[in-house]
C-alpha positions as CSV (number, residue, x, y, z in Angstrom):
1,M,81.6,43.8,122.8
2,S,82.3,47.4,122.0
3,S,81.8,48.4,125.6
4,L,84.2,45.7,126.7
5,L,86.8,47.1,124.3
6,Q,86.4,50.6,125.8
7,K,86.9,49.2,129.3
8,K,90.0,47.4,128.2
9,K,91.4,50.5,126.7
10,K,91.0,52.4,130.0
11,K,92.9,49.6,131.8
12,N,95.8,49.8,129.4
13,C,94.8,46.4,128.0
14,R,94.8,45.3,124.4
15,L,92.3,43.0,122.9
16,I,93.1,40.8,119.9
17,L,90.3,39.3,117.8
18,T,90.0,37.2,114.7
19,T,87.2,37.3,112.3
20,R,86.4,36.3,108.7
21,S,84.6,39.6,108.1
22,E,86.3,43.0,107.8
23,E,83.0,44.6,108.7
24,V,83.3,43.2,112.2
25,C,86.6,45.0,112.6
26,N,85.1,48.3,111.5
27,R,82.2,47.9,113.9
28,M,84.6,47.2,116.7
29,Q,86.6,50.3,115.9
30,C,89.8,48.3,115.7
31,Q,92.9,50.5,115.8
32,S,94.8,48.2,113.5
33,T,93.7,45.4,111.1
34,F,95.9,42.8,109.6
35,E,94.8,40.5,106.7
36,L,95.9,36.9,107.2
37,K,97.0,35.8,103.8
38,T,96.4,32.3,102.6
39,L,99.3,29.9,102.4
40,D,101.5,30.0,99.3
41,T,102.1,26.9,97.2
42,E,105.1,25.7,99.1
43,E,103.5,26.3,102.5
44,A,100.3,24.6,101.5
45,W,102.1,21.5,100.1
46,G,104.2,21.2,103.3
47,L,101.0,21.4,105.5
48,F,99.3,18.7,103.3
49,K,102.3,16.3,103.6
50,R,102.6,16.8,107.4
51,T,98.9,16.1,107.9
52,L,98.9,13.1,105.6
53,G,101.7,11.5,107.6
54,S,104.6,9.3,106.6
55,E,102.5,6.1,106.2
56,T,101.5,7.2,102.7
57,V,104.4,7.4,100.3
58,L,103.8,10.0,97.6
59,D,105.8,9.1,94.5
60,G,105.3,9.2,90.7
61,D,101.8,10.2,89.6
62,L,100.5,10.0,93.1
63,E,102.5,13.1,94.1
64,G,101.0,15.0,91.2
65,I,97.5,14.1,92.1
66,A,98.1,15.1,95.7
67,K,99.5,18.4,94.6
68,S,96.4,19.0,92.5
69,I,94.2,18.3,95.5
70,T,96.3,20.7,97.5
71,K,95.9,23.4,94.8
72,R,92.2,23.1,94.9
73,C,92.2,24.0,98.6
74,D,93.3,27.5,97.6
75,G,95.8,27.9,100.4
76,L,93.1,27.6,103.2
77,P,94.7,25.8,106.2
78,L,91.4,24.2,107.3
79,G,90.6,22.9,103.8
80,I,94.2,21.5,103.5
81,V,94.1,19.8,106.8
82,T,90.6,18.3,106.1
83,A,91.6,17.1,102.6
84,A,94.8,15.6,103.8
85,G,93.1,13.9,106.7
86,S,90.6,12.3,104.4
87,M,93.3,10.7,102.3
88,R,95.4,9.5,105.2
89,G,96.2,5.8,104.8
90,V,95.0,5.7,101.1
91,R,97.6,4.1,98.9
92,D,95.7,3.1,95.7
93,I,96.2,5.6,93.0
94,C,92.8,4.9,91.6
95,E,91.2,6.1,94.9
96,W,93.4,9.3,94.7
97,R,92.2,10.0,91.1
98,N,88.6,9.4,92.1
99,A,89.0,11.7,95.1
100,L,90.3,14.5,92.9
101,E,87.3,14.1,90.5
102,D,84.9,14.2,93.5
103,L,86.6,17.3,94.8
104,K,86.2,19.0,91.4
105,A,82.4,18.2,91.4
106,C,81.7,19.3,95.0
107,S,79.4,22.3,95.4
108,V,77.5,23.3,98.5
109,G,76.8,27.0,98.0
110,H,77.4,29.9,95.8
111,D,79.4,32.7,97.5
112,E,83.2,32.9,97.5
113,M,83.6,31.5,101.0
114,E,81.4,28.5,100.2
115,E,83.2,27.8,96.9
116,K,86.6,27.8,98.6
117,V,86.0,26.1,101.9
118,F,82.7,24.3,102.0
119,R,83.3,22.3,98.8
120,I,86.5,20.9,100.4
121,L,84.7,20.1,103.6
122,E,81.7,18.5,101.7
123,W,84.2,16.5,99.6
124,S,85.6,15.0,102.9
125,F,82.1,14.4,104.1
126,N,81.1,12.6,100.9
127,R,83.9,10.0,101.5
128,L,82.2,8.7,104.6
129,N,79.8,5.8,104.6
130,K,76.1,6.4,105.5
131,C,76.5,5.4,109.1
132,E,79.5,7.7,109.5
133,K,77.7,10.5,107.8
134,N,74.7,10.3,110.1
135,C,76.9,10.1,113.2
136,F,78.9,13.1,112.1
137,L,75.8,15.2,111.3
138,Y,74.4,14.5,114.8
139,C,77.4,16.3,116.3
140,C,76.0,19.6,115.0
141,L,73.0,19.2,117.3
142,Y,75.3,20.5,120.1
143,P,76.0,24.2,120.6
144,E,78.9,25.8,118.8
145,D,82.4,25.3,120.4
146,R,81.0,22.7,122.8
147,N,83.3,20.1,124.1
148,I,81.2,17.0,123.6
149,Q,82.0,14.0,125.7
150,R,82.7,10.9,123.6
151,K,80.6,8.8,125.9
152,E,77.7,11.1,125.6
153,L,77.9,11.1,121.8
154,I,78.1,7.4,121.5
155,D,75.1,7.0,123.8
156,L,73.2,9.3,121.4
157,F,74.3,7.2,118.4
158,I,73.0,4.1,120.2
159,W,69.7,5.6,121.3
160,A,68.9,7.2,117.9
161,E,69.8,3.8,116.3
162,L,72.3,5.4,113.9
163,M,74.5,2.3,114.0
164,S,73.8,-1.3,113.3
165,K,72.8,-3.3,116.3
166,R,75.6,-5.3,117.9
167,G,73.9,-7.2,120.7
168,S,75.6,-5.8,123.7
169,R,76.4,-2.3,124.9
170,S,80.1,-2.9,125.0
171,K,80.1,-3.9,121.3
172,A,78.0,-0.9,120.4
173,F,80.3,1.3,122.3
174,D,83.3,-0.1,120.5
175,Q,81.5,0.7,117.2
176,G,80.9,4.2,118.3
177,R,84.5,4.8,119.3
178,T,85.6,3.5,115.9
179,I,83.4,6.0,114.1
180,L,84.6,8.9,116.3
181,N,88.2,7.8,115.7
182,K,87.5,7.8,112.0
183,L,86.0,11.3,112.1
184,T,88.9,12.7,114.0
185,R,91.4,11.0,111.7
186,V,89.8,12.7,108.7
187,C,89.9,16.0,110.6
188,L,86.1,16.5,110.6
189,L,86.2,16.4,114.4
190,E,88.9,17.6,116.8
191,E,90.1,15.7,119.9
192,T,89.9,17.6,123.1
193,K,89.2,17.3,126.8
194,D,86.8,19.0,129.2
195,F,87.7,20.7,132.4
196,E,87.7,17.4,134.3
197,G,90.0,15.8,131.7
198,V,87.3,13.6,130.1
199,D,87.9,12.7,126.5
200,C,85.8,14.9,124.2
201,V,85.4,15.9,120.6
202,K,84.7,19.3,119.1
203,M,83.5,20.6,115.8
204,H,85.3,23.5,114.1
205,D,82.8,26.3,113.5
206,L,83.2,26.1,109.7
207,I,82.7,22.4,109.7
208,R,79.6,22.8,111.9
209,D,78.3,25.4,109.5
210,M,78.8,22.9,106.7
211,A,76.9,20.2,108.6
212,L,74.0,22.6,109.4
213,R,73.8,23.6,105.7
214,I,73.7,20.0,104.6
215,T,70.9,19.2,107.0
216,H,69.0,22.5,106.5
217,G,69.8,23.1,110.2
218,N,70.2,26.8,109.6
219,S,66.8,27.1,107.8
220,T,68.3,27.5,104.4
221,P,66.7,24.6,102.5
222,E,68.1,25.7,99.2
223,S,71.6,24.5,100.4
224,G,70.4,21.1,101.7
225,R,70.5,17.6,100.2
226,D,68.0,14.9,99.9
227,D,70.3,12.0,100.9
228,V,70.8,13.2,104.5
229,P,68.4,13.7,107.5
230,R,66.6,17.0,108.0
231,F,67.5,18.9,111.2
232,L,66.2,22.0,113.0
233,V,68.9,23.5,115.2
234,K,68.4,26.7,117.1
235,S,70.2,28.7,119.7
236,L,67.9,30.8,121.9
237,G,68.8,34.5,122.0
238,Q,68.9,37.0,124.8
239,E,65.1,37.1,125.1
240,H,62.5,34.4,125.5
241,S,61.8,32.7,122.2
242,K,58.6,31.4,120.8
243,V,58.5,28.2,118.8
244,T,57.7,29.0,115.2
245,Q,55.3,26.4,113.9
246,E,56.3,26.8,110.3
247,E,59.8,25.5,111.2
248,W,58.5,22.1,112.3
249,T,58.1,20.4,109.0
250,E,57.0,16.8,108.3
251,D,60.5,15.8,107.1
252,L,62.3,16.7,110.3
253,H,64.5,13.9,111.8
254,A,66.1,15.8,114.7
255,V,65.4,19.1,116.6
256,S,67.8,20.8,119.0
257,F,67.0,23.9,120.9
258,Y,69.6,25.1,123.4
259,S,70.6,28.1,125.5
260,Q,73.8,29.2,127.0
261,N,72.1,31.3,129.7
262,L,68.9,29.3,130.5
263,K,66.7,31.4,128.3
264,G,63.0,30.6,128.1
265,I,61.1,28.9,125.3
266,E,57.3,29.3,124.9
267,I,55.5,26.4,123.3
268,P,52.1,27.4,121.9
269,P,49.2,25.9,123.9
270,D,47.3,23.1,122.2
271,W,49.8,22.9,119.4
272,S,50.5,19.5,117.9
273,P,53.4,19.7,115.4
274,N,53.1,17.1,112.6
275,C,56.6,15.5,112.7
276,P,56.1,11.7,112.0
277,K,59.7,11.2,111.1
278,L,61.1,13.0,114.2
279,S,63.6,10.7,115.9
280,T,65.5,13.0,118.3
281,L,64.3,16.0,120.3
282,L,66.9,17.9,122.4
283,L,65.6,20.8,124.5
284,S,68.6,21.4,126.8
285,E,69.3,24.1,129.3
286,V,66.2,26.1,128.6
287,F,63.3,27.4,130.7
288,I,60.0,25.7,129.8
289,R,56.9,26.8,131.6
290,E,54.6,24.1,130.3
291,I,54.4,21.4,127.6
292,A,50.9,20.9,126.3
293,D,49.5,17.3,126.2
294,S,48.9,17.7,122.4
295,F,52.6,18.5,121.7
296,F,53.7,14.9,121.3
297,H,50.5,13.6,119.6
298,H,52.1,13.4,116.1
299,M,55.7,12.4,117.1
300,R,55.1,8.7,117.4
301,G,58.5,7.9,115.8
302,L,60.4,9.7,118.5
303,K,63.3,7.7,119.9
304,V,65.3,10.2,122.0
305,L,63.6,12.8,124.3
306,N,66.2,14.9,126.1
307,L,65.0,17.7,128.4
308,S,68.1,17.8,130.6
309,W,68.8,20.9,132.7
310,C,65.4,22.4,131.8
311,E,63.8,24.5,134.5
312,G,60.2,25.5,135.1
313,I,58.6,22.3,133.9
314,T,56.8,20.6,136.8
315,E,55.3,17.6,135.0
316,L,55.5,15.8,131.7
317,P,52.3,15.6,129.6
318,N,50.4,12.3,129.6
319,S,51.0,12.0,125.8
320,V,54.6,10.9,126.6
321,S,53.0,7.6,127.7
322,D,52.2,6.9,124.0
323,L,55.7,7.4,122.5
324,V,56.0,3.7,122.0
325,N,59.2,3.9,120.0
326,L,61.1,5.9,122.7
327,T,64.4,4.4,123.6
328,A,65.8,7.2,125.8
329,L,64.1,9.5,128.3
330,I,66.6,12.0,129.7
331,L,65.3,14.3,132.4
332,E,68.5,14.9,134.3
333,D,68.5,18.1,136.4
334,C,65.0,19.1,135.6
335,V,65.0,20.5,139.1
336,D,61.3,21.5,139.2
337,L,59.9,18.2,137.8
338,R,57.6,16.4,140.1
339,F,55.5,14.1,138.0
340,V,56.3,11.6,135.2
341,P,53.3,9.8,133.5
342,P,53.1,6.0,133.3
343,L,55.8,4.4,131.2
344,G,54.4,0.9,131.0
345,K,53.7,1.0,127.2
346,L,57.2,2.2,126.3
347,K,58.6,-1.3,125.8
348,Q,61.6,0.0,123.8
349,L,62.9,2.2,126.5
350,R,66.6,1.5,127.2
351,I,67.5,4.4,129.5
352,V,65.4,6.4,132.0
353,D,67.3,9.3,133.7
354,L,65.4,11.1,136.4
355,S,68.4,12.3,138.4
356,Y,68.2,15.5,140.4
357,T,64.4,15.9,139.9
358,Q,61.8,16.3,142.6
359,I,59.7,13.3,141.6
360,Q,57.9,11.8,144.7
361,D,57.0,8.4,143.3
362,L,58.6,6.1,140.8
363,P,56.7,6.2,137.4
364,Q,54.0,3.6,137.1
365,G,54.8,0.7,134.8
366,L,58.5,0.9,135.4
367,E,58.6,-2.8,136.1
368,S,57.2,-3.5,132.5
369,L,60.3,-2.0,130.8
370,V,61.8,-5.3,129.8
371,N,64.5,-3.7,127.6
372,L,65.6,-1.2,130.2
373,E,69.4,-1.0,130.5
374,R,70.0,2.1,132.6
375,L,67.9,3.6,135.4
376,N,69.3,6.7,137.1
377,L,67.5,8.1,140.2
378,R,70.5,9.9,141.7
379,N,69.7,12.5,144.3
380,C,65.9,12.0,143.9
381,T,65.6,12.8,147.6
382,H,61.9,13.5,147.5
383,L,61.2,9.8,146.9
384,R,62.0,9.3,150.6
385,S,59.1,8.9,153.0
386,P,59.6,10.7,156.3
387,L,62.4,8.8,158.1
388,I,61.8,5.6,156.2
389,P,63.5,4.9,152.9
390,K,61.5,3.5,150.1
391,V,62.3,-0.2,149.5
392,I,62.3,-1.8,146.1
393,P,60.5,-5.1,146.8
394,K,62.4,-8.3,146.3
395,G,62.0,-9.6,142.7
396,T,61.1,-6.2,141.1
397,L,64.6,-5.5,139.8
398,S,65.1,-9.0,138.6
399,E,62.3,-8.4,136.1
400,F,64.7,-6.1,134.2
401,Q,66.6,-8.8,132.3
402,S,68.6,-6.2,130.4
403,L,69.4,-3.9,133.3
404,Q,73.1,-3.0,133.3
405,R,73.4,0.3,135.2
406,L,71.3,1.2,138.3
407,I,71.9,4.4,140.2
408,L,69.7,5.0,143.3
409,P,69.7,7.9,145.7
410,Y,71.5,7.5,149.1
411,G,69.3,6.9,152.1
412,T,66.2,7.2,149.9
413,V,65.6,4.0,148.0
414,Q,66.9,0.7,149.4
415,V,67.5,-2.4,147.4
416,N,65.9,-5.4,149.1
417,D,67.2,-7.7,146.4
418,P,71.0,-8.0,146.6
419,E,71.0,-10.8,144.0
420,V,70.3,-8.2,141.4
421,L,73.9,-7.0,141.7
422,N,74.9,-10.2,140.0
423,Q,73.6,-9.0,136.7
424,L,74.7,-5.3,136.8
425,Q,77.7,-3.7,135.3
426,Y,77.4,-0.5,137.4
427,F,75.6,0.1,140.6
428,V,75.3,3.2,142.9
429,G,72.9,2.8,145.8
430,C,72.0,1.6,149.3
431,L,72.0,-1.8,150.8
432,C,71.2,-3.1,154.3
433,F,74.2,-4.4,156.1
434,T,72.6,-7.7,156.7
435,D,72.3,-8.3,153.0
436,F,76.0,-7.6,152.3
437,Y,76.8,-11.3,152.8
438,K,74.4,-12.3,150.0
439,I,76.3,-10.7,147.2
440,S,78.1,-13.4,145.2
441,R,79.2,-11.3,142.2
442,W,80.2,-7.7,142.1
443,P,79.5,-5.3,139.2
444,E,82.4,-3.9,137.2
445,R,81.8,-0.5,138.8
446,Y,80.0,0.2,142.1
447,Y,79.5,2.8,144.8
448,L,77.6,1.0,147.5
449,Y,76.3,2.7,150.7
450,I,75.8,0.2,153.5
451,N,73.9,1.0,156.6
452,D,72.9,-1.1,159.6
453,G,69.1,-0.9,159.1
454,F,69.2,2.7,157.8
455,S,68.9,4.2,161.2
456,A,70.3,7.4,159.9
457,F,70.6,9.2,156.6
458,D,74.0,10.3,155.2
459,D,73.7,13.2,152.7
460,D,76.4,11.9,150.4
461,D,74.5,11.5,147.1
462,G,77.2,9.5,145.3
463,R,77.9,11.9,142.5
464,S,81.6,11.2,142.8
465,G,80.7,7.5,142.1
466,D,81.3,8.2,138.5
467,R,85.0,8.7,139.2
468,D,85.3,6.4,142.2
469,R,84.5,3.3,140.3
470,K,84.8,0.6,143.0
471,R,83.8,2.0,146.3
472,L,82.2,0.8,149.5
473,Y,80.8,3.1,152.2
474,F,79.9,1.6,155.6
475,H,77.9,4.0,157.7
476,Q,76.8,3.3,161.3
477,C,77.4,-0.5,161.0
478,K,78.2,-2.8,163.9
479,L,81.5,-4.4,163.0
480,G,83.1,-7.2,164.9
481,R,83.2,-10.9,165.7
482,G,80.2,-11.2,168.1
483,S,77.6,-13.9,167.8
484,N,75.7,-11.9,165.1
485,N,78.8,-10.5,163.4
486,R,80.7,-12.4,160.7
487,V,84.0,-11.6,159.1
488,L,83.4,-9.7,155.9
489,L,85.0,-10.5,152.6
490,L,85.4,-7.3,150.5
491,P,85.6,-7.4,146.7
492,S,89.2,-7.9,145.7
493,D,89.2,-5.2,143.1
494,M,87.8,-2.5,145.4
495,N,90.0,0.7,145.5
496,H,88.0,3.1,147.8
497,L,86.8,2.2,151.4
498,I,84.9,4.5,153.7
499,L,84.0,3.7,157.3
500,K,81.9,6.3,159.1
501,E,80.5,6.3,162.6
502,C,80.8,2.5,162.8
503,F,81.2,0.4,166.0
504,G,84.0,-2.0,166.6
505,M,83.1,-5.0,168.8
506,G,86.1,-7.0,170.1
507,I,88.4,-6.0,167.3
508,R,92.0,-4.6,167.3
509,C,92.8,-4.6,163.6
510,L,90.8,-4.0,160.5
511,S,91.7,-7.5,159.3
512,D,89.6,-8.8,162.3
513,V,86.6,-7.4,160.4
514,F,87.5,-7.6,156.8
515,K,89.2,-11.0,156.1
516,N,91.1,-9.8,153.1
517,F,91.8,-6.2,154.1
518,T,95.6,-6.7,154.2
519,S,95.7,-7.8,150.6
520,L,93.4,-5.0,149.2
521,N,95.1,-2.7,146.7
522,L,93.3,0.5,147.9
523,S,93.8,4.0,146.5
524,S,91.9,5.7,149.3
525,L,90.9,4.9,152.8
526,H,88.6,7.1,154.9
527,I,87.8,6.2,158.5
528,K,85.8,8.7,160.6
529,G,84.6,7.6,164.0
530,L,85.5,4.0,164.9
531,D,85.9,2.9,168.5
532,G,88.0,-0.1,169.5
533,I,90.3,-0.3,166.6
534,E,94.0,-0.2,167.6
535,F,95.8,-0.8,164.3
536,L,95.0,-0.7,160.6
537,W,97.3,-3.1,159.0
538,Q,98.7,-6.3,160.4
539,L,102.1,-7.5,159.2
540,S,101.7,-11.3,158.9
541,S,105.4,-12.0,158.0
542,P,108.6,-10.1,158.4
543,A,109.9,-8.2,155.3
544,P,113.7,-8.3,155.0
545,R,115.4,-5.0,155.1
546,D,117.0,-5.5,151.7
547,Q,113.8,-6.5,149.9
548,P,113.8,-4.7,146.5
549,E,111.5,-1.7,146.0
550,D,109.9,-3.3,142.9
551,S,108.6,-6.3,144.9
552,S,105.5,-7.8,143.2
553,F,103.3,-7.6,146.3
554,S,102.8,-4.2,148.0
555,P,99.1,-3.7,148.9
556,L,99.8,-0.1,150.0
557,R,101.8,0.9,147.0
558,N,98.8,2.6,145.3
559,L,97.2,4.3,148.4
560,D,96.8,7.9,147.4
561,K,94.6,9.3,150.2
562,L,94.5,8.3,153.9
563,I,92.0,10.1,156.3
564,L,91.7,8.9,159.9
565,W,89.4,10.9,162.1
566,N,88.2,10.2,165.6
567,L,89.8,6.8,166.3
568,P,90.3,7.2,170.0
569,D,91.9,3.8,170.5
570,L,94.2,3.8,167.6
571,V,97.8,3.1,168.7
572,S,99.6,2.7,165.4
573,L,99.1,2.2,161.7
574,F,100.8,-1.2,161.7
575,F,100.9,-4.2,164.0
576,G,103.5,-6.9,164.2
577,E,104.9,-9.5,166.6
578,S,108.5,-8.3,166.7
579,K,110.6,-5.3,166.1
580,S,112.1,-6.8,162.9
581,Y,108.9,-6.3,161.0
582,F,109.1,-3.9,158.0
583,P,106.3,-2.7,155.7
584,P,106.2,-4.2,152.2
585,P,108.4,-2.3,149.7
586,G,106.6,0.6,148.1
587,T,104.4,1.3,151.2
588,F,102.8,4.7,150.9
589,S,105.0,5.5,147.8
590,S,101.9,6.9,146.0
591,L,100.4,8.7,149.1
592,T,99.6,12.4,148.3
593,W,97.2,13.3,151.2
594,L,97.5,12.2,154.8
595,S,95.0,13.6,157.4
596,I,94.8,12.4,161.0
597,S,92.7,13.9,163.8
598,G,91.3,12.7,167.1
599,C,93.6,9.7,167.5
600,H,94.7,10.3,171.1
601,K,96.6,7.1,171.9
602,M,99.1,7.4,169.0
603,K,102.6,8.5,170.2
604,Q,104.4,8.4,166.9
605,L,103.0,8.6,163.4
606,F,105.7,6.8,161.5
607,T,109.5,6.4,161.4
608,V,112.1,8.4,159.6
609,Q,112.6,5.4,157.3
610,L,109.0,5.4,156.3
611,L,108.9,9.2,156.0
612,Q,111.6,8.9,153.4
613,K,109.4,6.8,151.2
614,L,106.7,9.5,151.0
615,E,108.1,10.9,147.8
616,N,104.7,11.9,146.5
617,L,103.2,13.4,149.7
618,I,101.6,16.8,149.0
619,V,99.6,17.5,152.2
620,L,100.3,16.3,155.8
621,F,97.6,17.3,158.3
622,V,97.6,16.2,162.0
623,S,95.4,17.7,164.7
624,Y,93.8,17.0,168.1
625,C,95.9,14.0,168.9
626,E,96.6,14.5,172.6
627,G,99.2,11.7,173.1
628,L,101.2,12.3,169.9
629,E,104.9,13.0,170.8
630,E,106.6,12.6,167.4
631,I,105.6,12.8,163.7
632,A,108.6,10.8,162.6
633,A,110.4,8.6,165.2
634,D,113.9,7.3,164.7
635,D,114.0,4.7,167.5
636,D,113.4,1.0,167.3
637,G,109.7,1.1,167.8
638,V,107.4,1.1,170.8
639,G,106.3,-2.3,171.8
640,Q,105.0,-5.4,170.0
641,G,102.9,-8.4,170.5
642,E,100.7,-7.9,173.5
643,G,102.1,-4.4,174.1
644,E,101.4,-1.2,172.4
645,G,102.3,-2.3,168.9
646,I,105.2,-1.0,166.8
647,Q,106.1,2.0,164.8
648,L,107.9,0.5,161.9
649,T,111.6,0.0,162.7
650,S,113.9,2.7,161.4
651,S,117.2,2.0,159.5
652,E,120.3,1.4,161.5
653,A,121.5,4.9,161.1
654,A,118.9,7.5,160.1
655,A,120.1,10.0,157.5
656,N,120.6,13.5,158.7
657,V,118.6,14.8,155.8
658,I,115.4,13.5,154.2
659,S,113.6,14.8,151.1
660,L,109.9,15.3,150.6
661,P,110.1,16.7,147.0
662,K,106.3,17.3,146.5
663,L,105.2,18.4,150.0
664,R,103.3,21.7,149.7
665,R,101.5,21.9,153.0
666,L,102.3,20.8,156.5
667,Q,99.6,21.6,159.1
668,L,99.9,20.6,162.8
669,E,97.3,21.8,165.3
670,R,96.3,21.0,168.9
671,L,99.1,18.6,169.7
672,P,99.9,19.4,173.3
673,Q,102.5,16.5,173.7
674,L,104.3,17.0,170.4
675,K,108.0,17.3,171.1
676,N,109.5,16.5,167.8
677,I,108.4,16.7,164.2
678,C,111.5,15.0,162.7
679,K,115.0,14.9,164.0
680,A,116.4,14.8,160.5
681,A,116.3,18.0,158.4
682,M,113.5,18.0,155.8
683,I,114.2,19.2,152.3
684,C,110.9,20.5,151.0
685,N,111.6,22.5,147.9
686,L,108.0,23.0,147.0
687,I,106.6,23.7,150.4
688,Q,104.1,26.6,150.3
689,E,102.6,26.6,153.8
690,I,103.6,25.4,157.3
691,T,100.9,25.8,160.0
692,I,101.7,25.0,163.6
693,F,99.2,26.1,166.3
694,D,98.7,24.9,169.9
695,C,101.9,22.8,169.9
696,P,103.7,24.4,172.8
697,N,106.4,21.6,173.2
698,A,107.5,21.6,169.5
699,K,110.8,23.5,169.9
700,R,112.4,22.9,166.5
701,L,111.3,23.5,162.9
702,P,113.2,20.8,160.9
703,L,113.2,22.7,157.6
704,F,116.3,22.4,155.6
705,L,117.3,25.9,154.3
706,P,119.5,26.6,151.3
707,T,122.4,29.0,151.8
708,I,123.6,32.0,149.9
709,N,127.1,33.2,150.7
710,G,127.1,30.9,153.7
711,Q,123.9,32.4,155.2
712,P,120.5,30.6,155.4
713,S,117.8,31.8,153.0
714,C,114.1,31.2,152.4
715,P,113.4,28.4,149.9
716,H,111.2,30.5,147.7
717,T,108.9,33.5,147.8
718,F,105.7,31.5,148.1
719,L,106.4,30.1,151.6
720,K,104.0,31.1,154.4
721,I,104.6,30.0,158.0
722,R,101.6,30.3,160.4
723,G,101.7,29.9,164.1
724,D,101.4,31.4,167.6
725,Q,103.7,34.4,168.2
726,I,105.0,33.0,171.5
727,W,105.8,29.6,169.9
728,W,107.7,31.4,167.1
729,E,109.8,33.5,169.4
730,L,110.8,30.4,171.5
731,L,111.8,28.2,168.6
732,E,115.4,26.8,168.8
733,W,117.6,27.2,165.8
734,D,120.9,25.5,164.9
735,N,121.8,28.8,163.0
736,P,120.3,32.0,164.5
737,C,120.3,33.5,161.1
738,A,117.7,31.0,160.0
739,K,115.0,32.8,162.0
740,N,115.9,36.1,160.3
741,A,115.5,34.5,156.9
742,L,112.1,33.1,157.7
743,D,110.7,36.1,159.7
744,P,109.2,37.8,156.7
745,R,107.2,34.6,155.9
746,F,105.7,34.3,159.4
747,T,102.1,35.3,160.3
748,T,99.8,34.5,163.2
749,Q,96.7,34.3,160.9
750,R,95.2,30.9,160.8
751,S,94.5,29.1,157.5
752,R,91.4,27.2,156.6
753,F,90.7,23.8,158.1
754,L,91.8,20.9,156.0
755,Y,90.2,17.5,156.0
């Protein structure tokens, strides 16, 4: 840290740090130190009332008691917030008086900091019931300052059996959420989100220190209590660490070793720690060379074994087969793991996670796990025999009466029992195309990879299936209405559809293949490689021009991403029987990303009228469409019925200016017939990049430019225009000064390829 400070000084930077110890400031050679005073009486009382909220009215004697509680917090903000949070919603004066007496009696430690802070935190902890206390303490098993996903914590509560059993996972999950909400309301946990925006909680470092002291988790038993479980929590240092046998005492309930930098841990050979009460063992993100078979001999009470993200270990010891009370076996991302011993005796197992391991065979006895709720084999690619995916025999999965979540690797393990989907809540995996018709009930969440006989392997492992909750992926399937091809009925709640390298047989429109395609409320549609298809959506009835925008039915209202690649026969997005057909109101109103390539028969992409509706469009990418003449047409369409189809009819008089308020990137490449981008001027206030290469006939750039003193000016300093030098010099301008304004933004350097 000192070396970092010196580097910052050389770069004329200033580093501000906060610490509870003046000694740290001295060691860091701080130039200036400032003591942050505690809050005075008025400030402390104001903070207490703001945290307490308006739902609790402080009047009469109640206000006096509240002020006494505030006074005992000694002006420490964390103590005040925690104390006020614990009393939020309490109206009975008897409870307030009792809380004050409890606060006076609290004592965790002996030094000044403990007396002023920890006694307040412990007082808030003591107000919890036993279940809430145990769940709170389990949060300290995670590393300091870790954003802990709520779902992950609730799973741990369930697996460690900290909560009363509720019968179903959804009910148990509701119970866990209720407990976490209570802990955040009383300010023992903080609400936060991780980098993906997932709901998380976090422990303040002082609150975590208090929890560790209570559970002996920092190896100071003199500060512990007899009414809470005993923990051993250890962060591995800069060097490899050895497990100290003396730390593993008989009264341990939970052990957590973790590392921020994948440091190693050495487990003594032939060592068998005597921990009969141990319920939870977390060894996460560490390097383990080997675990001796004797290690688990005296851990028969173990319920949760989590070795996720551990490297080095190639096999689990056979003694794992005797952990008959185990409810959760988590081996996610143990990238060197090749062997898991038989699991047939572990009848209590509810979750087995072997994702991203190198196991070559499914563990023996898996079919005997009658209580198994979740099986995760994501990206276990070594399970696949050469060129032939392993097939789970019919009837095997139906033995798992409690199975709710099943995640299988793509192109590696094929389900030969589609009826099992009827009982699942969540499924990620592969299914043969011929079995698709046999599905009578869809899971609540699914990411299904469908292949016509698994003639080829697609390397998409389905990781994004966690976010794309209702997704179908057809790969190399024969689609059509031939003698052996039936019209498919897609799940009505599906929001993501992918068609890749499929074959269209006698079809013109996607509704010829998927009976209910026109009514689907998709959020993304990806089609890459599909011969024969001429249109995507068929308009079955005319929509009046004056139909309101908030019409109840608009299947394309929520479409966010549309990718169309290598559709050589595609003529138009829409098909109707007359020029009077309009898209439903709200069509493409949520579209943010449009990418089209290799669609050579398209002449126009859409009309000016439809372009005006793309108010959320951020990226427009069009390339290698040899017949494309216009991006946005303003005529009355190009054919109908038996002809070439229609580009949706434009308004009677197209506006001279249209606005695309969110468009940031326009990329047009290899469009030899393109003559017109848009005849109306386009207002794009957020545009950052315009790329036009190999479009020799595009003579105009329809960018609306603001004026300063009557002269055109660049919209903003971030704009970059990329293109061929000759094309740029030959562009036609309504105002010759426009080119001068944009010249500094032009470059011939190509940008990266979008998809």
